[in-house]
DOKOLNU-918727 format. One line per 8 residues: number of its first residue (from 1); their letters; for each residue x negated, y negated, z of N, C-alpha, C, O, CB. Coordinates in nm, 2 decimals. Glycine has a CB too. Layout:
DOKOLNU-918727
NUM> A> X,Y,Z,X,Y,Z,X,Y,Z,X,Y,Z,X,Y,Z | ...
***
This chain:
DOKOLNU-918727
1> MYIHTGEK> 0.84,-0.32,0.81,0.79,-0.21,0.73,0.72,-0.11,0.81,0.65,-0.15,0.91,0.70,-0.27,0.62 | 0.74,0.01,0.78,0.68,0.12,0.86,0.57,0.20,0.79,0.54,0.31,0.82,0.79,0.22,0.90 | 0.51,0.13,0.69,0.41,0.20,0.61,0.29,0.26,0.69,0.26,0.37,0.68,0.35,0.11,0.50 | 0.24,0.17,0.78,0.12,0.21,0.85,0.15,0.29,0.98,0.06,0.36,1.04,0.04,0.09,0.89 | 0.27,0.29,1.02,0.31,0.36,1.15,0.34,0.51,1.12,0.34,0.59,1.21,0.42,0.29,1.22 | 0.37,0.54,0.99,0.42,0.67,0.96,0.56,0.70,0.98,0.61,0.81,0.95,0.33,0.77,1.04 | 0.63,0.60,1.04,0.78,0.62,1.06,0.85,0.61,0.93,0.81,0.54,0.84,0.83,0.51,1.16 | 0.96,0.69,0.92,1.04,0.69,0.80,1.19,0.69,0.84,1.26,0.79,0.84,1.01,0.82,0.71
9> PYKCRHCE> 1.23,0.57,0.87,1.37,0.56,0.93,1.48,0.55,0.82,1.60,0.57,0.85,1.38,0.43,1.01 | 1.44,0.54,0.69,1.54,0.53,0.59,1.57,0.67,0.53,1.48,0.72,0.45,1.50,0.43,0.48 | 1.68,0.73,0.56,1.71,0.87,0.52,1.80,0.87,0.40,1.90,0.79,0.39,1.77,0.95,0.64 | 1.77,0.96,0.31,1.86,0.98,0.19,1.99,1.04,0.24,2.00,1.13,0.33,1.79,1.08,0.09 | 2.10,0.99,0.18,2.24,1.03,0.22,2.27,1.17,0.15,2.37,1.23,0.18,2.34,0.93,0.18 | 2.18,1.21,0.06,2.22,1.33,-0.02,2.12,1.45,0.01,2.16,1.57,-0.02,2.21,1.30,-0.17 | 2.01,1.43,0.07,1.91,1.54,0.10,1.84,1.50,0.22,1.87,1.41,0.29,1.82,1.56,-0.02 | 1.74,1.58,0.25,1.66,1.57,0.38,1.55,1.47,0.37,1.48,1.45,0.47,1.61,1.70,0.42
17> KSFSQSGH> 1.52,1.40,0.26,1.41,1.31,0.24,1.43,1.19,0.32,1.54,1.14,0.34,1.38,1.28,0.10 | 1.32,1.13,0.37,1.32,1.00,0.44,1.21,0.91,0.39,1.11,0.96,0.34,1.32,1.02,0.59 | 1.22,0.78,0.41,1.13,0.69,0.35,1.09,0.58,0.45,1.17,0.54,0.54,1.19,0.63,0.22 | 0.98,0.52,0.43,0.93,0.41,0.51,0.99,0.27,0.47,0.99,0.18,0.54,0.78,0.40,0.52 | 1.04,0.27,0.34,1.09,0.14,0.29,1.23,0.17,0.23,1.25,0.27,0.17,1.00,0.09,0.18 | 1.32,0.08,0.26,1.46,0.09,0.21,1.47,0.10,0.06,1.55,0.16,0.00,1.55,-0.02,0.27 | 1.38,0.02,-0.01,1.38,0.02,-0.15,1.34,0.15,-0.21,1.40,0.19,-0.32,1.28,-0.08,-0.21 | 1.25,0.22,-0.15,1.22,0.36,-0.20,1.33,0.46,-0.17,1.36,0.54,-0.26,1.09,0.41,-0.12
25> QNKHECTH> 1.41,0.44,-0.06,1.52,0.52,-0.04,1.63,0.50,-0.15,1.69,0.59,-0.20,1.58,0.49,0.10 | 1.65,0.37,-0.18,1.75,0.34,-0.28,1.72,0.39,-0.41,1.80,0.45,-0.48,1.77,0.18,-0.29 | 1.59,0.38,-0.45,1.55,0.43,-0.58,1.56,0.58,-0.59,1.61,0.64,-0.69,1.40,0.39,-0.61 | 1.52,0.65,-0.48,1.53,0.80,-0.47,1.68,0.84,-0.48,1.71,0.94,-0.55,1.47,0.85,-0.34 | 1.77,0.77,-0.41,1.91,0.81,-0.41,1.97,0.81,-0.55,2.07,0.88,-0.58,1.99,0.72,-0.32 | 1.92,0.72,-0.63,1.97,0.72,-0.77,1.94,0.85,-0.85,2.01,0.88,-0.94,1.90,0.60,-0.85 | 1.84,0.93,-0.80,1.80,1.05,-0.87,1.91,1.16,-0.85,1.92,1.25,-0.92,1.67,1.10,-0.82 | 2.00,1.14,-0.74,2.10,1.23,-0.72,2.23,1.21,-0.80,2.31,1.30,-0.81,2.14,1.23,-0.57
33> MEGNYSCD> 2.23,1.09,-0.86,2.35,1.06,-0.95,2.33,1.12,-1.09,2.22,1.11,-1.14,2.37,0.91,-0.95 | 2.44,1.17,-1.14,2.43,1.21,-1.28,2.42,1.08,-1.36,2.46,0.97,-1.31,2.56,1.29,-1.33 | 2.37,1.09,-1.48,2.36,0.97,-1.57,2.48,0.89,-1.57,2.59,0.93,-1.62,2.32,1.00,-1.71 | 2.48,0.77,-1.50,2.60,0.69,-1.49,2.62,0.59,-1.60,2.72,0.52,-1.61,2.61,0.62,-1.36 | 2.52,0.58,-1.69,2.53,0.49,-1.81,2.53,0.59,-1.93,2.42,0.64,-1.97,2.41,0.39,-1.82 | 2.64,0.61,-1.99,2.65,0.70,-2.11,2.66,0.62,-2.24,2.73,0.53,-2.25,2.77,0.80,-2.09 | 2.58,0.66,-2.33,2.58,0.60,-2.47,2.71,0.64,-2.54,2.74,0.76,-2.54,2.45,0.64,-2.55 | 2.78,0.55,-2.60,2.90,0.58,-2.67,2.88,0.62,-2.81,2.97,0.66,-2.89,3.00,0.46,-2.66
41> QCDKSFRN> 2.75,0.62,-2.86,2.72,0.66,-2.99,2.65,0.79,-3.00,2.63,0.85,-3.11,2.63,0.55,-3.06 | 2.60,0.84,-2.89,2.54,0.97,-2.89,2.56,1.04,-2.75,2.63,0.98,-2.67,2.38,0.97,-2.92 | 2.51,1.15,-2.72,2.54,1.22,-2.60,2.44,1.20,-2.49,2.44,1.27,-2.39,2.55,1.37,-2.62 | 2.36,1.09,-2.50,2.26,1.06,-2.39,2.32,0.98,-2.28,2.41,0.90,-2.30,2.14,0.99,-2.45 | 2.26,1.01,-2.16,2.31,0.93,-2.04,2.18,0.89,-1.97,2.08,0.95,-1.97,2.41,1.01,-1.95 | 2.20,0.78,-1.89,2.08,0.72,-1.82,2.12,0.68,-1.68,2.23,0.65,-1.65,2.03,0.60,-1.90 | 2.02,0.69,-1.59,2.04,0.66,-1.45,2.03,0.51,-1.42,2.09,0.46,-1.32,1.94,0.73,-1.37 | 1.96,0.43,-1.51,1.96,0.29,-1.48,1.99,0.21,-1.60,1.97,0.25,-1.72,1.82,0.25,-1.43
49> LSSYSKHK> 2.03,0.09,-1.58,2.08,0.00,-1.68,1.97,-0.04,-1.78,1.99,-0.06,-1.90,2.14,-0.13,-1.62 | 1.85,-0.05,-1.73,1.73,-0.09,-1.81,1.70,0.01,-1.92,1.69,-0.02,-2.04,1.61,-0.11,-1.72 | 1.70,0.14,-1.88,1.68,0.25,-1.98,1.79,0.26,-2.08,1.77,0.28,-2.20,1.66,0.38,-1.91 | 1.91,0.24,-2.03,2.03,0.24,-2.11,2.02,0.13,-2.22,2.05,0.15,-2.34,2.16,0.23,-2.03 | 1.99,0.01,-2.17,1.99,-0.10,-2.26,1.88,-0.08,-2.37,1.90,-0.12,-2.49,1.96,-0.23,-2.19 | 1.77,-0.03,-2.33,1.66,-0.01,-2.42,1.70,0.10,-2.53,1.67,0.08,-2.65,1.53,0.04,-2.35 | 1.77,0.20,-2.48,1.82,0.30,-2.57,1.92,0.25,-2.67,1.91,0.28,-2.79,1.88,0.42,-2.49 | 2.01,0.16,-2.63,2.11,0.11,-2.71,2.05,0.04,-2.83,2.11,0.03,-2.94,2.20,0.01,-2.63
57> QSHVTNKL> 1.93,-0.02,-2.82,1.86,-0.09,-2.93,1.83,0.01,-3.04,1.82,-0.03,-3.16,1.74,-0.15,-2.88 | 1.82,0.14,-3.01,1.79,0.24,-3.12,1.91,0.26,-3.21,1.89,0.31,-3.32,1.75,0.37,-3.05 | 2.03,0.22,-3.17,2.14,0.23,-3.26,2.18,0.10,-3.33,2.27,0.10,-3.42,2.26,0.27,-3.17 | 2.10,0.00,-3.31,2.13,-0.13,-3.38,2.10,-0.12,-3.53,2.00,-0.06,-3.57,2.04,-0.25,-3.32 | 2.20,-0.16,-3.61,2.18,-0.15,-3.75,2.10,-0.26,-3.81,2.05,-0.25,-3.92,2.32,-0.14,-3.82 | 2.09,-0.37,-3.74,2.02,-0.49,-3.79,1.87,-0.48,-3.75,1.83,-0.56,-3.66,2.09,-0.62,-3.74 | 1.80,-0.39,-3.81,1.66,-0.38,-3.77,1.58,-0.46,-3.87,1.57,-0.44,-3.99,1.61,-0.23,-3.78 | 1.52,-0.57,-3.82,1.45,-0.67,-3.90,1.31,-0.64,-3.93,1.25,-0.71,-4.02,1.46,-0.80,-3.83
65> FHCYQCAK> 1.25,-0.55,-3.86,1.10,-0.52,-3.88,1.08,-0.39,-3.95,1.12,-0.29,-3.91,1.03,-0.52,-3.74 | 1.02,-0.40,-4.07,1.01,-0.29,-4.16,0.86,-0.25,-4.18,0.78,-0.33,-4.19,1.07,-0.32,-4.30 | 0.84,-0.12,-4.17,0.70,-0.07,-4.19,0.69,-0.04,-4.34,0.77,0.03,-4.40,0.67,0.06,-4.11 | 0.59,-0.10,-4.40,0.57,-0.09,-4.54,0.49,0.04,-4.58,0.48,0.07,-4.70,0.50,-0.21,-4.60 | 0.45,0.11,-4.48,0.38,0.24,-4.51,0.47,0.36,-4.50,0.44,0.47,-4.55,0.26,0.26,-4.42 | 0.58,0.34,-4.44,0.68,0.45,-4.43,0.82,0.38,-4.43,0.83,0.26,-4.45,0.66,0.54,-4.30 | 0.92,0.46,-4.42,1.06,0.41,-4.43,1.12,0.36,-4.30,1.23,0.32,-4.29,1.15,0.52,-4.49 | 1.04,0.36,-4.19,1.09,0.33,-4.06,1.12,0.18,-4.05,1.05,0.10,-4.10,1.00,0.37,-3.95
73> TFTKSSAL> 1.23,0.15,-3.97,1.26,0.01,-3.94,1.27,0.00,-3.79,1.30,0.10,-3.72,1.39,-0.04,-4.01 | 1.25,-0.12,-3.73,1.25,-0.14,-3.59,1.32,-0.27,-3.55,1.33,-0.36,-3.63,1.10,-0.15,-3.54 | 1.37,-0.27,-3.43,1.44,-0.39,-3.38,1.34,-0.49,-3.31,1.38,-0.60,-3.29,1.55,-0.34,-3.28 | 1.22,-0.44,-3.28,1.13,-0.53,-3.21,0.99,-0.53,-3.29,0.95,-0.42,-3.34,1.10,-0.48,-3.06 | 0.93,-0.64,-3.29,0.80,-0.65,-3.36,0.69,-0.57,-3.29,0.60,-0.51,-3.36,0.75,-0.80,-3.37 | 0.70,-0.55,-3.16,0.60,-0.48,-3.09,0.61,-0.33,-3.12,0.51,-0.26,-3.13,0.62,-0.49,-2.93 | 0.73,-0.28,-3.15,0.74,-0.14,-3.20,0.68,-0.12,-3.33,0.62,-0.02,-3.36,0.89,-0.10,-3.20 | 0.70,-0.22,-3.42,0.64,-0.21,-3.55,0.49,-0.21,-3.54,0.42,-0.14,-3.61,0.69,-0.33,-3.64
81> DRKILLHA> 0.44,-0.30,-3.45,0.29,-0.31,-3.43,0.23,-0.17,-3.39,0.13,-0.13,-3.44,0.26,-0.41,-3.33 | 0.30,-0.10,-3.30,0.26,0.03,-3.25,0.26,0.13,-3.37,0.17,0.21,-3.38,0.35,0.08,-3.14 | 0.36,0.12,-3.45,0.37,0.21,-3.57,0.26,0.18,-3.67,0.20,0.28,-3.72,0.51,0.19,-3.64 | 0.22,0.06,-3.69,0.11,0.02,-3.78,-0.02,0.08,-3.73,-0.10,0.13,-3.80,0.11,-0.13,-3.80 | -0.04,0.07,-3.59,-0.16,0.13,-3.53,-0.16,0.28,-3.55,-0.27,0.33,-3.57,-0.16,0.09,-3.38 | -0.05,0.34,-3.54,-0.04,0.48,-3.56,-0.08,0.52,-3.70,-0.15,0.62,-3.72,0.10,0.54,-3.53 | -0.04,0.44,-3.80,-0.08,0.47,-3.94,-0.23,0.45,-3.95,-0.29,0.52,-4.03,-0.01,0.37,-4.03 | -0.29,0.35,-3.88,-0.43,0.33,-3.89,-0.52,0.43,-3.82,-0.63,0.44,-3.85,-0.46,0.19,-3.84
89> TPLLRHPQ> -0.46,0.50,-3.72,-0.53,0.59,-3.64,-0.61,0.70,-3.72,-0.72,0.73,-3.68,-0.44,0.66,-3.54 | -0.55,0.76,-3.82,-0.62,0.86,-3.89,-0.76,0.81,-3.94,-0.85,0.89,-3.96,-0.54,0.91,-4.01 | -0.77,0.69,-3.97,-0.90,0.63,-4.01,-1.00,0.64,-3.90,-1.12,0.64,-3.93,-0.89,0.49,-4.07 | -0.96,0.63,-3.78,-1.04,0.63,-3.66,-1.07,0.76,-3.60,-1.15,0.78,-3.51,-0.99,0.53,-3.56 | -0.99,0.86,-3.65,-1.00,1.00,-3.59,-1.13,1.07,-3.64,-1.19,1.04,-3.74,-0.88,1.08,-3.63 | -1.18,1.16,-3.55,-1.29,1.24,-3.58,-1.26,1.33,-3.70,-1.15,1.38,-3.71,-1.34,1.32,-3.46 | -1.36,1.34,-3.80,-1.33,1.42,-3.92,-1.29,1.57,-3.89,-1.22,1.63,-3.98,-1.45,1.42,-4.01 | -1.33,1.63,-3.78,-1.29,1.77,-3.75,-1.16,1.78,-3.69,-1.11,1.89,-3.67,-1.40,1.83,-3.66
97> MPPLNAPK> -1.09,1.67,-3.65,-0.96,1.68,-3.59,-0.86,1.70,-3.70,-0.87,1.65,-3.81,-0.93,1.55,-3.51 | -0.75,1.78,-3.67,-0.65,1.81,-3.77,-0.57,1.68,-3.79,-0.57,1.59,-3.71,-0.56,1.93,-3.72 | -0.49,1.68,-3.90,-0.41,1.56,-3.93,-0.30,1.55,-3.82,-0.27,1.65,-3.75,-0.34,1.57,-4.06 | -0.24,1.43,-3.80,-0.14,1.41,-3.70,-0.02,1.49,-3.72,0.05,1.53,-3.62,-0.10,1.26,-3.70 | 0.01,1.53,-3.84,0.14,1.61,-3.86,0.11,1.76,-3.87,0.19,1.83,-3.92,0.20,1.56,-3.99 | -0.01,1.80,-3.83,-0.04,1.95,-3.83,0.04,2.02,-3.73,0.07,1.97,-3.62,-0.19,1.97,-3.80 | 0.08,2.15,-3.76,0.16,2.23,-3.67,0.08,2.25,-3.54,-0.05,2.26,-3.55,0.20,2.36,-3.73 | 0.14,2.26,-3.43,0.07,2.28,-3.30,-0.02,2.40,-3.30,-0.13,2.39,-3.24,0.17,2.29,-3.19
105> ESVMPMPR> 0.02,2.51,-3.36,-0.06,2.63,-3.36,-0.20,2.61,-3.42,-0.30,2.67,-3.39,0.01,2.74,-3.43 | -0.21,2.51,-3.52,-0.33,2.49,-3.59,-0.42,2.39,-3.52,-0.54,2.37,-3.57,-0.31,2.45,-3.73 | -0.38,2.33,-3.42,-0.46,2.23,-3.35,-0.56,2.30,-3.26,-0.52,2.37,-3.17,-0.37,2.13,-3.27 | -0.69,2.27,-3.28,-0.79,2.33,-3.19,-0.83,2.22,-3.10,-0.83,2.10,-3.13,-0.91,2.38,-3.28 | -0.88,2.26,-2.98,-0.92,2.15,-2.88,-1.05,2.08,-2.93,-1.13,2.15,-3.00,-0.95,2.22,-2.74 | -1.06,1.96,-2.90,-1.18,1.88,-2.94,-1.29,1.92,-2.85,-1.27,1.96,-2.74,-1.15,1.73,-2.93 | -1.41,1.93,-2.91,-1.53,1.96,-2.82,-1.55,1.86,-2.72,-1.53,1.74,-2.74,-1.66,1.98,-2.91 | -1.60,1.90,-2.60,-1.63,1.80,-2.50,-1.76,1.72,-2.54,-1.83,1.77,-2.63,-1.66,1.87,-2.36
113> STERIS> -1.78,1.61,-2.48,-1.89,1.52,-2.52,-2.02,1.59,-2.50,-2.12,1.55,-2.56,-1.88,1.39,-2.44 | -2.03,1.69,-2.41,-2.15,1.76,-2.38,-2.18,1.87,-2.48,-2.29,1.92,-2.49,-2.16,1.81,-2.24 | -2.08,1.91,-2.56,-2.09,2.02,-2.66,-2.14,1.96,-2.79,-2.10,1.85,-2.83,-1.96,2.10,-2.68 | -2.21,2.04,-2.86,-2.26,1.99,-2.99,-2.16,2.03,-3.10,-2.11,2.14,-3.10,-2.40,2.06,-3.02 | -2.14,1.94,-3.19,-2.06,1.96,-3.30,-2.14,2.01,-3.42,-2.24,1.94,-3.46,-1.97,1.83,-3.34 | -2.11,2.12,-3.48,-2.20,2.17,-3.59,-2.13,2.15,-3.72,-2.19,2.18,-3.82,-2.23,2.32,-3.57
***
């Protein structure tokens, strides 16, 4: 490993970048490839199998986890848990903050902790 010596012997085959570790070179070289994992159900493409596999779950019709506060359904319980927390968030929000679904133009910055709220 050449981390502490400053040497970067691993050169990208597509550009001028070089790296001290071969793993970093390999990861970087993937950025030069067009999305090589294309979804057959929509027009999205992905550079790595992990992201592609995660995306494919969004098309699964057998979504077993249902949010009872809205119509959304999920393939993983962890995604439902995040959604439930999102529903609970308005209760924890500062009263002067706009609602979560407010248009961007109407959102005012929150006062800093050193500023007084009147």
